C-alpha positions in Angstrom: -80.9 -170.7 -0.3 -77.4 -170.0 -1.7 -75.5 -171.1 1.7 -74.1 -174.2 0.0 -72.1 -172.4 -2.4 -70.0 -171.3 0.4 -68.9 -174.7 1.3 -69.0 -176.0 -2.5 -65.3 -174.8 -3.4 -63.9 -176.7 -0.7 -66.1 -179.7 -1.4 -64.6 -180.0 -5.0 -61.2 -179.1 -4.0 -61.1 -181.7 -1.3 -62.4 -184.3 -3.8 -59.9 -183.2 -6.4 -57.2 -183.4 -4.0 -58.0 -187.1 -3.0 -58.6 -188.0 -6.8 -55.3 -186.6 -7.7 -53.5 -188.6 -5.1 -55.0 -191.8 -6.1 -55.3 -191.8 -9.7 -52.0 -192.0 -11.9 -51.4 -189.8 -14.8 -53.6 -186.9 -16.8 -57.2 -187.4 -16.4 -59.6 -185.1 -18.5 -62.4 -185.3 -15.7 -60.1 -184.7 -12.7 -57.7 -182.2 -14.3 -59.6 -180.4 -16.7 -63.2 -180.4 -15.8 -63.3 -180.9 -12.0 -60.2 -178.6 -11.6 -61.8 -175.6 -13.3 -65.0 -176.2 -11.6 -63.3 -175.2 -8.4 -62.6 -171.4 -9.6 -65.8 -171.4 -11.1 -67.7 -172.3 -7.9 -65.8 -169.9 -6.0 -66.9 -167.0 -8.3 -70.2 -168.4 -7.8 -69.7 -168.2 -3.9 -68.5 -164.7 -4.5 -71.3 -163.4 -6.2 -74.1 -164.8 -3.8 -72.4 -163.8 -0.7 -74.1 -161.5 2.0 -75.2 -158.1 0.8 -72.9 -156.5 3.6 -69.9 -157.0 1.3 -68.8 -154.0 -0.6 -70.0 -154.5 -4.5 -66.7 -153.3 -5.9 -64.7 -156.0 -3.8 -67.1 -158.5 -5.0 -66.7 -157.4 -8.6 -62.7 -157.0 -8.8 -62.5 -160.3 -6.9 -64.7 -162.3 -9.2 -63.0 -160.6 -12.2 -59.4 -161.1 -10.6 -60.3 -165.0 -10.2 -62.0 -165.2 -13.8 -58.8 -163.9 -15.2 -56.8 -166.5 -13.6 -59.4 -169.1 -14.3 -59.0 -168.4 -18.1 -55.4 -168.8 -18.0 -56.0 -172.1 -16.1 -58.3 -173.1 -18.6 -56.0 -172.6 -21.5 -53.1 -174.4 -19.8 -55.4 -177.4 -18.9 -56.6 -177.6 -22.6 -52.8 -177.2 -23.6 -52.1 -180.8 -21.8 -55.0 -182.8 -23.2 -54.9 -181.2 -27.3 -52.7 -179.1 -29.5 -53.4 -175.5 -29.0 -51.8 -172.3 -31.3 -48.6 -171.0 -30.0 -50.2 -167.9 -29.1 -52.3 -169.7 -26.5 -49.8 -169.9 -24.1 -48.9 -166.2 -24.3 -52.7 -165.5 -23.8 -52.8 -167.8 -20.8 -50.2 -166.0 -19.2 -51.3 -162.5 -19.7 -54.6 -163.6 -18.3 -52.9 -164.6 -15.2 -50.9 -161.8 -14.9 -54.4 -159.4 -14.9 -55.2 -161.4 -11.8 -52.9 -159.2 -9.8 -53.9 -155.6 -10.4 -57.8 -156.4 -9.8 -56.8 -158.4 -6.6 -55.1 -155.3 -5.4 -58.0 -153.3 -5.6 -60.1 -155.9 -4.1 -58.1 -156.4 -1.0 -58.7 -153.1 1.2 -62.1 -153.3 0.1 -63.1 -156.7 1.1 -62.6 -156.0 4.5 -64.6 -152.7 4.7 -67.6 -151.3 2.8 -66.0 -148.4 0.5 -67.2 -145.7 -1.8 -67.9 -145.8 -5.4 -64.5 -147.3 -7.7 -62.5 -144.2 -8.1 -60.6 -144.3 -11.6 -57.8 -143.4 -9.8 -57.5 -146.2 -7.6 -57.9 -148.8 -10.5 -55.1 -146.7 -12.4 -52.9 -147.2 -9.2 -53.3 -150.6 -8.8 -52.3 -151.3 -12.5 -49.5 -148.8 -12.4 -48.3 -150.5 -9.2 -48.6 -154.1 -10.3 -47.1 -153.4 -13.7 -44.1 -150.9 -12.9 -43.1 -152.5 -9.5 -43.4 -156.1 -10.9 -41.6 -155.4 -14.3 -38.8 -153.4 -12.5 -38.0 -156.4 -10.1 -38.3 -158.9 -12.9 -35.9 -157.1 -15.1 -33.5 -156.9 -11.7 -33.5 -160.5 -11.3 -34.4 -162.2 -14.5 -30.9 -163.1 -15.2 -30.0 -164.3 -11.7 -32.8 -166.6 -11.3 -32.4 -168.2 -14.7 -28.8 -168.2 -15.5 -29.0 -171.2 -17.4 -31.7 -170.5 -19.8 -33.7 -173.7 -18.9 -36.7 -172.1 -20.6 -37.6 -169.3 -23.4 -37.2 -165.8 -22.3 -41.2 -165.5 -22.4 -41.5 -168.0 -19.6 -39.0 -166.8 -17.8 -40.3 -163.4 -17.6 -43.9 -164.8 -16.4 -42.2 -167.4 -14.2 -40.7 -164.6 -12.2 -43.3 -162.0 -12.7 -46.2 -163.8 -10.8 -44.0 -164.6 -7.6 -42.9 -160.9 -7.4 -46.7 -159.9 -7.9 -47.5 -162.3 -5.2 -45.1 -160.4 -2.8 -46.9 -157.3 -3.4 -50.2 -158.8 -2.6 -48.7 -160.5 0.3 -47.5 -157.4 1.8 -51.0 -155.4 1.3 -52.6 -158.3 2.6 -50.4 -158.5 5.6 -50.9 -154.7 6.1 -54.5 -155.3 6.0 -54.3 -157.8 8.7 -52.3 -155.7 10.9 -54.6 -152.6 10.4 -57.8 -154.6 11.2 -56.2 -156.1 14.4 -56.1 -160.0 13.1 -59.8 -159.7 12.6 -61.0 -163.3 11.4 -62.1 -161.6 7.9 -58.5 -159.9 7.5 -56.9 -163.4 8.6 -58.7 -165.7 6.1 -58.1 -163.1 3.4 -54.3 -162.8 4.1 -54.3 -166.8 4.6 -55.6 -167.1 0.7 -53.3 -164.7 -0.4 -50.3 -166.2 1.1 -51.1 -169.8 -0.1 -51.8 -168.6 -3.6 -48.2 -166.9 -3.3 -46.6 -169.9 -1.7 -48.0 -172.1 -4.8 -46.3 -169.6 -7.4 -43.2 -169.9 -5.3 -43.3 -173.5 -5.1 -44.1 -173.8 -8.9 -41.1 -171.5 -9.5 -38.7 -173.9 -7.7 -40.1 -176.9 -9.3 -39.2 -175.6 -12.8 -36.2 -174.1 -12.1 -35.4 -177.9 -10.7 -36.9 -179.7 -13.6 -39.4 -181.3 -11.2 -42.7 -180.0 -12.2 -45.3 -182.2 -14.1 -48.7 -181.0 -14.6 -51.5 -182.6 -12.4 -49.3 -182.7 -9.3 -51.0 -182.2 -5.8 -49.2 -178.7 -5.7 -51.2 -177.4 -8.5 -54.3 -177.4 -5.6 -52.2 -174.8 -3.8 -53.5 -172.1 -6.3 -57.2 -173.4 -5.8 -56.9 -173.4 -2.0 -55.4 -170.0 -1.8 -58.4 -168.8 -4.3 -61.2 -170.8 -2.2 -60.2 -169.2 1.3 -60.3 -165.7 -0.7 -63.9 -166.6 -1.7 -64.7 -167.8 2.0 -63.8 -164.5 3.2 -66.9 -162.8 1.9 -69.0 -165.3 4.0 -67.3 -164.1 7.3 -68.5 -161.0 9.6 -67.1 -157.4 8.9 -64.6 -155.8 11.3 -66.1 -152.7 12.9 -62.7 -151.0 12.7 -62.9 -148.4 10.1 -59.2 -149.0 9.2 -58.2 -148.6 5.6 -55.4 -150.1 3.5 -54.3 -148.6 0.0 -51.5 -148.2 -2.0 -49.2 -145.6 -0.7 -48.5 -142.9 -2.9 -45.0 -143.3 -2.8 -45.0 -146.9 -4.5 -46.9 -145.4 -7.4 -44.3 -142.6 -7.8 -41.7 -145.1 -7.6 -43.5 -147.2 -10.3 -43.4 -144.3 -12.4 -40.1 -143.2 -11.9 -38.1 -146.1 -12.4 -40.0 -147.1 -15.8 -38.6 -144.3 -17.8 -35.2 -145.2 -16.3 -35.5 -149.0 -17.7 -36.4 -147.5 -21.2 -33.4 -145.0 -20.9 -31.1 -148.2 -20.3 -32.6 -149.9 -23.0 -32.0 -147.2 -25.2 -28.1 -146.8 -24.4 -27.4 -150.6 -24.5 -30.0 -152.3 -26.9 -30.8 -155.8 -26.0 -30.4 -155.4 -22.1 -33.9 -156.0 -21.6 -36.3 -158.3 -23.3 -39.6 -156.8 -24.8 -41.8 -158.7 -22.3 -39.9 -156.3 -19.8 -40.2 -153.0 -21.6 -44.1 -153.4 -22.9 -44.9 -153.2 -19.1 -42.7 -150.2 -18.5 -44.1 -148.4 -21.5 -47.7 -149.5 -20.5 -46.7 -147.9 -16.7 -45.9 -144.5 -18.4 -48.9 -144.7 -20.6 -51.4 -145.4 -17.5 -49.4 -142.9 -15.3 -50.2 -140.2 -18.2 -53.9 -141.0 -18.1 -53.7 -141.1 -14.4 -52.1 -137.2 -14.6 -54.7 -136.3 -17.0 -57.7 -137.6 -14.8 -56.0 -136.1 -11.8 -55.9 -132.5 -13.5 -59.1 -132.6 -14.9 -60.6 -133.7 -11.3 -58.8 -130.8 -9.8 -60.0 -128.3 -12.2 -63.5 -129.6 -11.7 -63.2 -129.4 -8.0 -61.9 -125.7 -8.6 -64.8 -124.8 -10.5 -67.2 -126.3 -8.5 -65.7 -124.4 -5.5 -65.8 -121.4 -7.4 -69.5 -122.1 -8.4 -70.6 -123.1 -5.0 -69.5 -119.2 -3.8 -70.9 -117.5 -7.1 -74.1 -116.2 -8.0 -75.1 -117.7 -11.1 -77.3 -114.8 -12.7 -74.8 -111.8 -12.0 -71.5 -113.9 -11.7 -70.6 -112.1 -8.3 -70.0 -113.5 -5.2 -72.8 -114.9 -3.1 -73.9 -115.0 0.2 -71.6 -117.8 1.4 -68.6 -116.0 -0.1 -69.3 -112.6 1.7 -69.8 -114.5 4.9 -66.6 -116.4 4.4 -64.8 -112.9 3.9 -66.4 -111.5 7.2 -64.8 -114.3 9.1 -61.4 -112.7 8.6 -62.6 -109.1 8.4 -62.4 -108.6 12.3 -59.1 -106.4 11.7 -59.6 -104.8 8.7 -60.2 -101.3 8.6 -63.5 -100.7 6.4 -67.2 -101.4 6.4 -69.9 -103.8 5.5 -72.6 -102.2 3.5 -76.0 -104.1 2.7 -78.3 -102.9 -0.3 -81.7 -103.5 -1.2 -83.2 -102.4 -4.5 -86.5 -100.0 -4.2 -89.3 -100.7 -6.6 -87.7 -103.8 -7.8 -90.9 -106.1 -7.2 -93.4 -104.0 -9.2 -90.8 -104.2 -12.2 -90.8 -108.1 -11.6 -94.3 -108.5 -11.6 -95.4 -106.0 -14.5 -92.7 -107.2 -17.0 -91.6 -110.6 -15.4 -88.6 -112.3 -14.1 -86.5 -112.4 -17.5 -86.8 -108.7 -17.4 -85.9 -108.5 -13.8 -82.9 -110.4 -14.3 -81.6 -108.1 -17.0 -82.2 -105.2 -14.6 -80.1 -107.1 -11.8 -77.3 -108.0 -14.1 -76.8 -104.1 -15.0 -77.3 -103.1 -11.4 -74.5 -105.4 -10.6 -72.4 -103.9 -13.5 -73.1 -100.2 -12.3 -72.3 -101.2 -8.4 -69.0 -102.8 -9.8 -67.8 -99.8 -11.6 -68.0 -97.5 -8.7 -66.3 -99.3 -6.0 -62.5 -99.1 -5.3 -60.1 -101.8 -6.1 -60.2 -104.6 -3.4 -63.8 -104.5 -2.6 -66.2 -107.6 -2.3 -69.4 -107.1 -3.9 -71.9 -109.9 -3.3 -75.4 -110.7 -4.5 -77.1 -111.9 -1.5 -80.2 -113.3 -3.2 -83.2 -111.7 -4.9 -82.5 -107.9 -4.7 -80.2 -107.9 -2.1 -76.7 -106.9 -2.3 -73.7 -106.8 0.2 -70.3 -105.1 0.0 -67.1 -105.4 2.1 -64.9 -102.2 1.6 -61.6 -101.1 2.7 -60.9 -97.9 4.3 -61.8 -95.2 7.1 -65.0 -94.3 8.2 -65.5 -91.4 5.7 -64.3 -93.2 2.7 -66.5 -96.3 3.1 -69.5 -93.7 3.8 -68.5 -91.9 0.4 -68.3 -95.2 -1.3 -72.0 -95.9 0.3 -73.5 -92.8 -1.4 -71.5 -93.5 -4.6 -73.4 -96.8 -4.8 -76.7 -94.8 -4.5 -75.5 -92.5 -7.1 -75.2 -95.1 -9.6 -79.0 -95.8 -9.6 -79.7 -92.0 -10.1 -80.4 -92.5 -13.9 -82.9 -95.1 -15.3 -82.1 -98.2 -17.0 -83.0 -99.1 -20.8 -84.3 -102.8 -21.3 -85.7 -103.4 -24.7 -86.6 -99.8 -25.1 -88.3 -99.6 -21.7 -87.0 -96.8 -19.2 -87.0 -98.3 -15.7 -86.3 -96.3 -12.6 -85.2 -98.1 -9.2 -83.6 -97.0 -6.3 -81.6 -98.5 -3.6 -81.4 -98.6 0.4 -78.1 -99.0 2.0 -77.1 -99.8 5.5 -73.8 -98.9 6.7 -71.6 -100.6 9.2 -68.3 -99.4 10.3 -65.8 -102.1 11.2 -64.9 -101.7 14.7 -64.0 -105.1 15.9 -67.1 -106.3 17.1 -68.8 -109.6 15.7 -72.3 -108.2 15.1 -71.4 -106.2 12.0 -73.8 -108.2 9.6 -76.7 -107.7 12.2 -75.6 -103.9 12.6 -75.6 -103.4 8.7 -78.9 -105.1 8.3 -80.9 -103.1 11.0 -79.4 -100.0 9.1 -80.5 -101.2 5.8 -84.0 -102.0 7.1 -84.3 -98.4 8.6 -83.1 -96.7 5.5 -86.0 -98.4 3.4 -88.6 -97.9 6.1 -87.6 -94.1 6.2 -87.1 -94.0 2.3 -83.6 -92.7 2.9 -80.7 -93.7 0.6 -78.0 -94.6 3.2 -78.2 -95.0 7.0 -75.4 -95.5 9.2 -75.6 -98.5 11.8 -74.5 -96.1 14.7 -77.7 -94.1 14.1 -80.3 -97.0 14.5 -78.3 -99.8 16.6 -77.1 -99.8 20.2 -75.3 -103.2 21.1 
């Protein structure tokens, strides 16, 4: 139903190009209405493209073209009517926002990605703002030695081609990564032609040859139309990903304070149009750093929680098993403990009452163990202990754990007595340490003996 939208931008662009060549002078219908209908139809084509496309790619590309279109609309109006002086600056800022969003879209257009990461968004803005502002600062006075336009126009006139070079580089890398696939080639062609249009515009401006409504203005629209057409081609099965390399992000962040320092040492060296992006780069870098630190902290907490028992705060079964994997060359023992008469307590007094008992048991066990031991709650009323030491020392620790439950618990004025069955398996380098300790624990429970050594019940 919506497939005609795939070809609509091309049809409108062809009509516009023909009318531009035939008609002489500015024309409201051709240069204002029809011209801006082309980028609007490109957005419509992208949003109605097949569902196999990455949603983030669709949205960021549409936003990028939308920002460029706002600038185009403002400049088109300015040619037919008088607008406030601020309108030109708004249009140029809108053009500038095209680049960071397209930087996000390029790698995602070629492969369906995950949800948009805030870091990915910030990296694109930092890269676009930082590198572009730096390059513009370095070459502004060289490109416009005679000040043929005011400083604001000079800055943006050079900012855009510099940003185009960044886009072309990323698109070229994507093209190579995806082995010159049709979709990658179409995307590269769109980005390349858009950039060429900017370079041509800059050359015409420098040589005082640019006139509004020329056929060269269709170069931007041709690039945008090809980018929109990318979303209607098939995906490459290649899983290659293209992203902004961290080195470029670091370079953007590093050079920005350098420019500010130079400006402080020599006031007036750079215009505010260069200093504002550098300050914005540092501000975004600070936000990025804050997010990264928070994510790292959350990740650390998640890892801790994944290996921690919520009720007692002790390590859980996963943590104990992980410790066992590196325990083969350590002199020590594994103790498995199962509480006696705990289930009747739960049944009679309720789980909240039982939870308090488990917490107090954990505290008693922790106090009796030597430093370096790993006490874990394995689930329910079962505990595990990894303890270092020779055979006699670890066996003595097992009896000390049993002794901690020799006196009752007082919970809400109620005296509760429970015991524990302990299986002791000395580490002799064999891989069945857990199995031997488990068998010893069940033997202790069955015979109602406090501590059983694995060697007494298990023969591999």
